[in-house]
C-alpha positions as CSV (number, residue, x, y, z in Angstrom):
1,M,193.4,53.3,51.6
2,R,191.7,54.2,48.3
3,R,188.2,52.9,47.8
4,P,187.5,50.8,44.7
5,E,186.0,52.9,41.9
6,A,182.2,52.6,42.0
7,K,180.7,50.8,39.0
8,K,177.4,51.7,37.4
9,R,174.6,49.3,37.9
10,G,172.7,47.6,35.1
11,P,173.6,45.7,32.0
12,K,176.9,46.6,30.3
13,T,177.0,47.4,26.6
14,K,179.8,48.5,24.4
15,L,177.5,50.8,22.4
16,T,178.0,54.5,22.9
17,D,175.0,56.7,23.5
18,A,175.0,57.8,19.8
19,E,175.2,54.1,18.6
20,L,172.4,53.1,21.0
21,L,170.3,56.0,19.9
22,E,170.5,54.8,16.3
23,E,169.4,51.3,17.4
24,I,166.5,52.8,19.3
25,R,165.5,54.8,16.2
26,A,165.7,51.6,14.2
27,V,163.4,49.8,16.6
28,L,160.8,52.6,16.5
29,K,160.9,52.7,12.7
30,E,160.5,48.9,12.4
31,S,157.6,48.8,14.8
32,D,154.0,48.6,13.5
33,F,152.8,50.8,16.4
34,L,153.3,54.4,17.5
35,G,152.9,54.0,21.3
36,E,156.2,52.3,22.1
37,G,157.5,53.5,25.4
38,H,161.0,53.0,26.7
39,R,160.2,49.7,28.4
40,K,158.9,48.2,25.2
41,V,161.8,49.6,23.2
42,R,164.2,48.0,25.7
43,A,162.4,44.7,25.3
44,R,162.6,44.9,21.5
45,L,166.4,45.6,21.7
46,R,167.0,42.2,23.4
47,P,166.4,40.0,20.4
48,K,169.1,42.0,18.6
49,G,171.6,41.1,21.4
50,I,171.5,44.6,23.0
51,Y,171.0,44.5,26.7
52,V,170.8,47.9,28.3
53,G,169.3,49.4,31.4
54,K,165.9,50.9,31.2
55,N,167.0,54.2,32.7
56,R,169.5,54.7,29.9
57,V,166.9,54.0,27.2
58,L,164.5,56.4,29.0
59,R,167.2,59.1,29.1
60,L,168.1,58.9,25.5
61,M,164.5,58.7,24.3
62,R,163.5,61.7,26.5
63,E,166.5,63.8,25.4
64,N,165.7,63.1,21.7
65,G,161.9,63.6,21.8
66,L,161.2,59.9,21.2
67,L,158.9,59.1,24.1
68,A,155.4,58.0,23.4
69,P,152.9,60.9,24.0
70,V,151.2,60.8,27.4
71,R,147.6,62.1,27.8
72,R,147.4,64.2,30.9
73,G,144.0,64.7,32.4
74,K,142.4,68.1,32.9
75,Y,141.3,67.2,36.4
76,P,143.1,65.5,39.2
77,R,142.7,61.7,39.4
78,G,140.7,60.1,42.1
79,D,141.7,57.1,44.1
80,R,142.4,54.4,41.5
81,S,143.3,51.7,44.0
82,H,140.8,48.8,44.2
83,S,140.5,45.9,46.6
84,G,140.3,43.4,43.8
85,R,142.0,42.9,40.4
86,I,140.4,42.9,37.0
87,T,143.0,40.7,35.2
88,T,142.8,36.9,35.4
89,D,145.4,34.1,35.3
90,V,143.8,31.9,32.6
91,P,142.2,32.8,29.3
92,N,138.4,32.7,28.7
93,E,137.5,33.4,32.3
94,L,136.7,37.0,31.9
95,W,136.2,39.1,28.8
96,G,135.6,42.8,28.6
97,T,133.6,44.7,26.0
98,D,133.3,48.3,25.0
99,A,132.4,50.5,22.1
100,T,133.4,53.8,20.4
101,R,132.2,56.0,17.6
102,F,134.2,57.4,14.7
103,H,133.5,59.3,11.5
104,T,133.6,58.3,7.8
105,K,133.0,60.6,4.8
106,D,130.4,58.5,3.1
107,D,128.6,56.9,6.0
108,G,128.8,59.5,8.7
109,W,129.3,58.4,12.3
110,V,129.7,54.6,12.8
111,W,130.4,52.3,15.6
112,F,133.2,49.9,16.7
113,F,132.5,47.2,19.2
114,G,135.2,44.9,20.6
115,A,135.7,42.1,23.2
116,I,139.0,41.6,25.0
117,D,140.3,38.7,27.1
118,H,141.3,39.9,30.6
119,C,144.2,37.4,30.8
120,V,145.7,37.4,27.4
121,T,144.6,40.9,26.4
122,D,143.9,39.8,22.9
123,V,140.9,40.9,20.8
124,V,138.6,37.8,20.7
125,G,135.9,39.5,18.5
126,W,135.2,42.9,16.9
127,H,132.5,44.5,14.8
128,V,132.0,47.8,12.9
129,A,128.5,48.9,12.1
130,K,126.5,51.9,11.2
131,K,123.9,51.3,13.9
132,G,125.3,50.8,17.4
133,D,122.5,48.8,18.9
134,R,122.3,45.6,21.0
135,W,122.7,43.3,18.0
136,A,126.0,45.1,17.0
137,A,127.2,44.8,20.6
138,L,126.6,41.1,20.6
139,E,128.6,40.4,17.4
140,P,132.1,40.4,19.1
141,I,130.8,38.1,21.8
142,R,129.4,35.7,19.2
143,Q,132.8,35.7,17.3
144,G,134.7,35.1,20.5
145,V,132.5,32.2,21.6
146,R,132.8,30.5,18.1
147,A,136.6,31.0,18.1
148,H,137.4,29.9,21.6
149,M,134.5,27.7,22.8
150,D,134.5,25.2,19.9
151,G,131.0,26.1,18.7
152,F,127.9,28.1,19.4
153,A,125.2,26.5,21.5
154,P,123.2,26.9,24.8
155,R,125.5,27.0,27.8
156,I,128.6,26.4,25.8
157,A,130.4,29.3,27.5
158,L,129.8,28.3,31.1
159,G,132.6,29.6,33.3
160,L,133.0,32.8,31.3
161,S,132.1,36.2,32.6
162,L,131.6,39.4,30.6
163,R,132.6,42.8,31.9
164,H,130.7,45.8,30.4
165,D,129.5,49.2,31.2
166,W,125.9,50.4,31.7
167,G,125.3,51.5,28.1
168,P,121.8,50.7,26.7
169,Q,123.2,48.2,24.3
170,Y,124.6,46.1,27.2
171,T,121.6,46.4,29.5
172,A,119.1,45.5,26.8
173,H,116.9,42.5,27.4
174,Q,118.1,40.8,24.2
175,F,121.8,41.3,25.0
176,Q,121.4,39.9,28.5
177,G,119.2,37.1,27.3
178,E,121.8,35.9,24.8
179,L,124.5,36.0,27.4
180,A,122.3,33.8,29.7
181,W,121.6,31.4,26.8
182,L,125.3,31.0,26.1
183,G,126.0,30.5,29.8
184,I,128.0,33.8,30.2
185,R,127.8,35.6,33.5
186,S,127.2,39.3,33.2
187,T,129.4,41.4,35.4
188,P,128.8,45.1,34.8
189,S,131.3,47.6,36.1
190,Y,130.4,49.7,39.1
191,V,128.7,52.9,38.4
192,G,131.2,55.8,38.2
193,E,134.2,53.4,38.2
194,P,135.2,52.8,34.6
195,E,138.5,51.3,35.8
196,C,136.5,48.1,36.4
197,N,136.2,47.8,32.6
198,G,139.8,49.0,32.2
199,V,141.0,46.2,30.0
200,A,138.5,46.9,27.2
201,E,138.8,50.7,27.7
202,R,142.6,50.5,27.4
203,F,142.3,48.7,24.1
204,I,139.8,51.2,22.8
205,R,142.3,54.0,23.7
206,T,145.1,52.0,21.8
207,L,142.8,51.6,18.8
208,K,142.1,55.3,18.7
209,E,145.8,56.3,19.0
210,E,147.2,53.7,16.7
211,C,144.4,53.5,14.1
212,L,141.3,55.6,14.2
213,Y,143.0,59.0,14.7
214,L,145.5,58.2,11.9
215,H,143.0,57.6,9.1
216,D,140.5,59.7,7.3
217,F,138.0,56.9,6.4
218,Q,136.1,57.3,3.2
219,S,133.5,54.6,4.0
220,L,132.4,52.0,6.5
221,E,133.8,49.2,4.3
222,E,137.2,50.9,4.2
223,A,137.2,51.3,8.0
224,R,136.4,47.5,8.4
225,Q,139.5,46.6,6.3
226,V,141.8,49.0,8.0
227,I,140.6,48.1,11.5
228,G,140.7,44.4,10.8
229,A,144.4,44.7,9.6
230,F,145.2,46.7,12.7
231,I,143.7,44.1,15.1
232,E,145.6,41.3,13.3
233,R,148.8,43.3,13.9
234,Y,147.8,44.0,17.5
235,N,147.1,40.4,18.4
236,R,150.4,39.2,16.8
237,G,152.7,42.1,17.5
238,W,151.6,44.3,20.5
239,I,153.9,43.4,23.4
240,L,152.6,43.2,27.0
241,E,154.8,44.3,29.9
242,R,152.8,42.2,32.5
243,H,153.4,39.1,30.4
244,G,157.1,39.6,30.1
245,Y,157.0,41.5,26.9
246,K,155.2,38.8,24.9
247,T,152.5,39.3,22.3
248,P,148.9,38.3,23.0
249,A,149.3,35.5,20.4
250,Q,152.3,34.1,22.2
251,V,150.6,34.3,25.6
252,R,147.5,32.5,24.4
253,Y,149.5,29.8,22.7
254,E,151.7,29.2,25.8
255,L,148.7,29.2,28.3
256,T,146.7,26.9,26.0
257,L,149.7,24.4,25.9
258,E,149.9,24.5,29.7
259,A,146.2,23.7,30.1
260,A,146.3,20.8,27.6
Protein backbone atom coordinates (compact mmCIF):
# COMPACT_ATOMS: atom_id res chain seq x y z
CA MET A 1 0.00 0.00 0.00
CA ARG A 2 1.46 3.35 -1.06
CA ARG A 3 1.99 5.86 1.72
CA PRO A 4 0.37 9.26 1.31
CA GLU A 5 2.78 11.83 -0.06
CA ALA A 6 4.44 13.81 2.73
CA LYS A 7 3.42 17.44 2.88
CA LYS A 8 5.71 20.26 3.89
CA ARG A 9 5.04 21.87 7.22
CA GLY A 10 4.37 25.57 7.71
CA PRO A 11 2.09 28.14 6.08
CA LYS A 12 1.21 27.57 2.45
CA THR A 13 1.66 30.40 -0.05
CA LYS A 14 1.07 30.53 -3.79
CA LEU A 15 4.13 32.72 -4.29
CA THR A 16 7.16 31.21 -5.98
CA ASP A 17 10.59 31.76 -4.46
CA ALA A 18 11.28 34.50 -7.02
CA GLU A 19 8.01 36.28 -6.21
CA LEU A 20 8.53 35.95 -2.48
CA LEU A 21 12.07 37.27 -2.83
CA GLU A 22 10.70 40.41 -4.52
CA GLU A 23 8.28 40.91 -1.62
CA ILE A 24 11.14 40.50 0.86
CA ARG A 25 13.22 43.08 -1.02
CA ALA A 26 10.24 45.46 -0.98
CA VAL A 27 9.85 45.06 2.80
CA LEU A 28 13.55 45.78 3.36
CA LYS A 29 13.42 48.80 1.05
CA GLU A 30 10.34 50.23 2.80
CA SER A 31 11.78 49.78 6.29
CA ASP A 32 13.26 52.72 8.18
CA PHE A 33 15.90 50.41 9.67
CA LEU A 34 18.89 48.43 8.43
CA GLY A 35 18.93 45.61 10.96
CA GLU A 36 15.82 43.69 9.88
CA GLY A 37 16.44 39.97 10.36
CA HIS A 38 14.37 37.18 8.84
CA ARG A 39 11.93 37.01 11.77
CA LYS A 40 11.09 40.71 11.50
CA VAL A 41 10.81 40.47 7.73
CA ARG A 42 8.36 37.60 8.12
CA ALA A 43 6.33 39.68 10.58
CA ARG A 44 6.26 42.65 8.19
CA LEU A 45 5.00 40.40 5.37
CA ARG A 46 1.87 39.43 7.33
CA PRO A 47 0.04 42.79 6.98
CA LYS A 48 0.42 42.30 3.21
CA GLY A 49 -1.45 39.00 3.46
CA ILE A 50 1.71 36.94 2.94
CA TYR A 51 2.03 34.10 5.45
CA VAL A 52 5.19 32.09 5.02
CA GLY A 53 7.41 29.90 7.17
CA LYS A 54 10.40 31.52 8.83
CA ASN A 55 12.80 28.89 7.46
CA ARG A 56 11.82 29.77 3.91
CA VAL A 57 12.36 33.49 4.54
CA LEU A 58 15.69 32.72 6.19
CA ARG A 59 16.80 30.57 3.25
CA LEU A 60 15.92 33.17 0.63
CA MET A 61 17.54 36.01 2.57
CA ARG A 62 20.69 33.96 3.19
CA GLU A 63 20.98 32.85 -0.45
CA ASN A 64 20.63 36.44 -1.67
CA GLY A 65 22.84 38.18 0.89
CA LEU A 66 19.96 40.00 2.58
CA LEU A 67 20.50 38.95 6.19
CA ALA A 68 21.31 41.63 8.75
CA PRO A 69 25.03 41.69 9.61
CA VAL A 70 25.98 39.83 12.79
CA ARG A 71 28.84 41.03 14.94
CA ARG A 72 31.00 38.11 15.94
CA GLY A 73 33.17 38.52 18.99
CA LYS A 74 36.91 38.08 18.95
CA TYR A 75 36.84 36.01 22.11
CA PRO A 76 34.61 33.13 23.19
CA ARG A 77 31.51 34.13 25.14
CA GLY A 78 31.25 33.30 28.79
CA ASP A 79 28.23 31.85 30.52
CA ARG A 80 25.42 34.30 29.72
CA SER A 81 22.76 32.45 31.70
CA HIS A 82 21.42 34.29 34.73
CA SER A 83 19.20 33.13 37.54
CA GLY A 84 16.95 36.17 37.18
CA ARG A 85 15.52 38.24 34.31
CA ILE A 86 16.15 41.84 33.41
CA THR A 87 12.86 42.50 31.60
CA THR A 88 9.64 43.37 33.41
CA ASP A 89 5.96 42.74 32.73
CA VAL A 90 4.71 46.29 33.29
CA PRO A 91 6.05 49.68 32.19
CA ASN A 92 7.83 52.13 34.49
CA GLU A 93 9.00 49.47 36.92
CA LEU A 94 12.61 49.33 35.75
CA TRP A 95 14.48 51.66 33.40
CA GLY A 96 18.01 51.20 32.13
CA THR A 97 20.42 53.97 31.23
CA ASP A 98 23.69 54.02 29.34
CA ALA A 99 25.92 56.37 27.33
CA THR A 100 28.23 56.41 24.32
CA ARG A 101 30.57 58.89 22.62
CA PHE A 102 30.67 59.86 18.95
CA HIS A 103 32.51 62.43 16.86
CA THR A 104 31.42 65.63 15.12
CA LYS A 105 33.53 67.81 12.83
CA ASP A 106 32.93 71.13 14.58
CA ASP A 107 32.52 70.06 18.21
CA GLY A 108 34.83 67.04 18.44
CA TRP A 109 33.82 64.13 20.66
CA VAL A 110 30.37 64.44 22.21
CA TRP A 111 28.13 62.25 24.34
CA PHE A 112 24.76 60.52 23.99
CA PHE A 113 22.81 59.48 27.10
CA GLY A 114 19.59 57.46 26.95
CA ALA A 115 17.05 55.84 29.28
CA ILE A 116 15.07 52.75 28.18
CA ASP A 117 12.06 51.04 29.76
CA HIS A 118 12.78 47.36 30.53
CA CYS A 119 9.23 46.26 29.66
CA VAL A 120 8.25 48.37 26.66
CA THR A 121 11.84 48.86 25.38
CA ASP A 122 11.01 52.41 24.34
CA VAL A 123 13.31 55.39 24.83
CA VAL A 124 11.79 57.39 27.70
CA GLY A 125 14.46 60.10 27.57
CA TRP A 126 17.67 61.05 25.78
CA HIS A 127 20.28 63.79 25.73
CA VAL A 128 23.26 64.79 23.58
CA ALA A 129 25.93 66.98 25.18
CA LYS A 130 29.52 68.09 24.75
CA LYS A 131 30.37 67.27 28.35
CA GLY A 132 29.42 63.81 29.56
CA ASP A 133 29.07 64.56 33.26
CA ARG A 134 26.54 63.61 35.94
CA TRP A 135 24.20 66.44 34.93
CA ALA A 136 24.09 65.22 31.32
CA ALA A 137 23.44 61.68 32.61
CA LEU A 138 20.49 62.92 34.67
CA GLU A 139 18.72 64.63 31.76
CA PRO A 140 17.15 61.46 30.21
CA ILE A 141 15.88 60.42 33.65
CA ARG A 142 14.30 63.84 34.19
CA GLN A 143 12.65 63.66 30.76
CA GLY A 144 11.27 60.19 31.46
CA VAL A 145 9.87 61.18 34.85
CA ARG A 146 8.14 64.26 33.41
CA ALA A 147 6.69 62.24 30.53
CA HIS A 148 5.53 59.16 32.43
CA MET A 149 5.05 60.21 36.07
CA ASP A 150 2.79 63.22 35.48
CA GLY A 151 5.15 65.77 36.92
CA PHE A 152 8.47 66.32 38.63
CA ALA A 153 8.47 66.37 42.41
CA PRO A 154 9.94 64.63 45.46
CA ARG A 155 9.18 60.89 45.57
CA ILE A 156 6.99 61.13 42.47
CA ALA A 157 8.68 58.06 40.94
CA LEU A 158 8.32 55.66 43.88
CA GLY A 159 8.21 52.09 42.59
CA LEU A 160 10.63 52.79 39.75
CA SER A 161 14.17 51.36 39.72
CA LEU A 162 17.07 52.46 37.52
CA ARG A 163 19.67 50.04 36.14
CA HIS A 164 23.05 51.58 35.30
CA ASP A 165 26.71 50.67 35.19
CA TRP A 166 29.51 51.90 37.45
CA GLY A 167 30.55 54.89 35.37
CA PRO A 168 31.53 58.01 37.36
CA GLN A 169 28.47 59.87 36.08
CA TYR A 170 26.15 57.30 37.67
CA THR A 171 28.00 56.85 40.95
CA ALA A 172 28.33 60.60 41.53
CA HIS A 173 26.75 61.96 44.71
CA GLN A 174 24.56 64.40 42.77
CA PHE A 175 23.23 61.68 40.44
CA GLN A 176 22.40 59.29 43.26
CA GLY A 177 20.99 62.14 45.35
CA GLU A 178 18.51 63.17 42.65
CA LEU A 179 17.40 59.57 42.18
CA ALA A 180 16.67 59.37 45.91
CA TRP A 181 14.84 62.73 45.80
CA LEU A 182 12.60 61.42 43.00
CA GLY A 183 12.01 58.14 44.82
CA ILE A 184 13.89 56.06 42.22
CA ARG A 185 15.76 53.01 43.51
CA SER A 186 19.30 52.70 42.15
CA THR A 187 20.09 49.14 40.97
CA PRO A 188 23.61 49.09 39.48
CA SER A 189 24.64 46.15 37.33
CA TYR A 190 27.04 43.60 38.77
CA VAL A 191 30.69 44.35 38.21
CA GLY A 192 31.95 42.46 35.15
CA GLU A 193 28.43 41.48 34.03
CA PRO A 194 27.22 44.08 31.51
CA GLU A 195 24.31 41.78 30.57
CA CYS A 196 22.55 43.11 33.70
CA ASN A 197 22.22 46.40 31.84
CA GLY A 198 21.48 44.61 28.59
CA VAL A 199 18.31 46.50 27.63
CA ALA A 200 20.05 49.88 27.53
CA GLU A 201 23.23 48.41 26.02
CA ARG A 202 21.23 46.73 23.25
CA PHE A 203 19.58 50.02 22.37
CA ILE A 204 22.98 51.76 22.28
CA ARG A 205 24.15 49.12 19.80
CA THR A 206 21.03 49.69 17.68
CA LEU A 207 21.60 53.46 17.80
CA LYS A 208 25.17 53.00 16.57
CA GLU A 209 24.31 50.58 13.77
CA GLU A 210 21.17 52.38 12.57
CA CYS A 211 22.20 56.01 13.11
CA LEU A 212 25.61 57.02 14.49
CA TYR A 213 27.72 54.88 12.13
CA LEU A 214 25.74 56.10 9.11
CA HIS A 215 26.27 59.84 9.57
CA ASP A 216 29.25 62.13 9.40
CA PHE A 217 27.96 64.80 11.77
CA GLN A 218 29.03 68.37 11.18
CA SER A 219 28.00 69.71 14.59
CA LEU A 220 26.44 68.85 17.91
CA GLU A 221 23.19 70.55 16.85
CA GLU A 222 22.99 68.49 13.66
CA ALA A 223 23.55 65.34 15.70
CA ARG A 224 20.68 66.29 18.04
CA GLN A 225 18.31 66.66 15.10
CA VAL A 226 19.31 63.40 13.40
CA ILE A 227 19.29 61.38 16.63
CA GLY A 228 15.97 62.86 17.70
CA ALA A 229 14.39 61.86 14.37
CA PHE A 230 15.83 58.35 14.68
CA ILE A 231 14.48 57.88 18.22
CA GLU A 232 11.04 59.00 17.05
CA ARG A 233 11.19 56.36 14.28
CA TYR A 234 12.49 53.76 16.73
CA ASN A 235 9.70 54.24 19.29
CA ARG A 236 7.02 54.19 16.60
CA GLY A 237 8.44 51.72 14.09
CA TRP A 238 11.00 49.29 15.60
CA ILE A 239 9.27 45.92 16.05
CA LEU A 240 9.97 43.70 19.06
CA GLU A 241 9.97 39.92 18.76
CA ARG A 242 9.28 39.31 22.46
CA HIS A 243 6.14 41.47 22.23
CA GLY A 244 4.72 39.64 19.23
CA TYR A 245 6.35 41.93 16.66
CA LYS A 246 4.70 45.08 17.96
CA THR A 247 6.35 48.48 18.16
CA PRO A 248 7.28 50.11 21.50
CA ALA A 249 4.52 52.69 20.98
CA GLN A 250 1.93 49.92 20.45
CA VAL A 251 3.11 47.98 23.51
CA ARG A 252 3.02 51.01 25.82
CA TYR A 253 -0.43 52.01 24.57
CA GLU A 254 -1.89 48.53 25.09
CA LEU A 255 -0.33 48.03 28.52
CA THR A 256 -1.47 51.48 29.63
CA LEU A 257 -5.06 50.61 28.61
CA GLU A 258 -4.87 47.35 30.56
CA ALA A 259 -3.71 49.17 33.70
CA ALA A 260 -6.41 51.85 33.44
